C-alpha positions as CSV (number, residue, x, y, z in Angstrom):
1,M,-6.1,-41.4,-1.5
2,A,-5.6,-38.1,-2.2
3,V,-7.0,-36.4,-5.6
4,P,-6.1,-33.8,-7.3
5,K,-7.9,-30.5,-7.6
6,K,-9.4,-28.8,-10.5
7,K,-7.2,-26.9,-12.6
8,T,-8.4,-22.6,-12.5
9,S,-9.1,-21.9,-15.9
10,K,-6.8,-18.6,-17.2
11,S,-9.3,-16.5,-16.9
12,K,-9.7,-17.0,-13.4
13,R,-6.2,-16.9,-12.9
14,D,-5.0,-13.8,-14.6
15,S,-8.3,-11.9,-13.1
16,R,-7.0,-12.9,-10.1
17,K,-3.6,-11.6,-10.7
18,A,-5.1,-8.3,-12.2
19,T,-7.2,-7.8,-8.7
20,W,-4.3,-8.1,-6.4
21,K,-1.8,-5.8,-9.0
22,R,-4.4,-2.9,-9.2
23,K,-4.4,-3.9,-5.1
24,A,-1.0,-2.8,-5.1
25,A,-1.1,-0.1,-7.4
26,L,-3.3,1.7,-5.3
27,Q,-1.4,1.3,-2.1
28,A,1.6,2.4,-3.9
29,Q,-0.1,5.9,-4.9
30,R,-1.5,6.3,-2.1
31,A,2.0,5.9,-0.4
32,L,3.4,8.3,-2.8
33,S,0.6,10.9,-2.2
34,L,0.8,10.9,1.5
35,G,5.0,10.9,0.5
36,K,4.0,14.0,-1.0
37,S,1.9,15.8,1.2
38,I,4.7,15.1,4.0
39,L,7.2,16.8,2.3
40,T,4.8,20.2,1.7
41,G,3.5,20.5,4.9
42,R,0.3,19.4,4.1
43,A,-0.1,16.7,6.0
44,R,-3.1,16.8,8.5
45,G,-4.1,13.3,8.8
46,F,-0.8,11.5,9.4
47,V,0.7,12.7,12.8
48,Y,5.3,12.1,13.2
49,P,8.0,13.5,15.4
50,T,9.6,16.2,13.8
51,K,13.2,17.2,15.0
52,D,12.0,19.9,16.7
53,E,9.6,18.2,18.9
54,D,12.5,15.8,19.3
55,T,15.3,18.0,21.2
56,D,12.7,19.6,23.2
57,E,12.0,16.1,24.9
58,E,15.4,15.4,25.3
């Protein structure tokens, strides 16, 4: 017969949720930073095709 699991405490639940939100905020910040560096032309660790390179290949 199935036995119900023990209830998770509010502090444990809130801690888990806060960690998840902190990770999401950090990833959003990194994505915004990368986008800004690409727009300014300072991106060095990110390789992407430009329109000039695309027309040369065709």
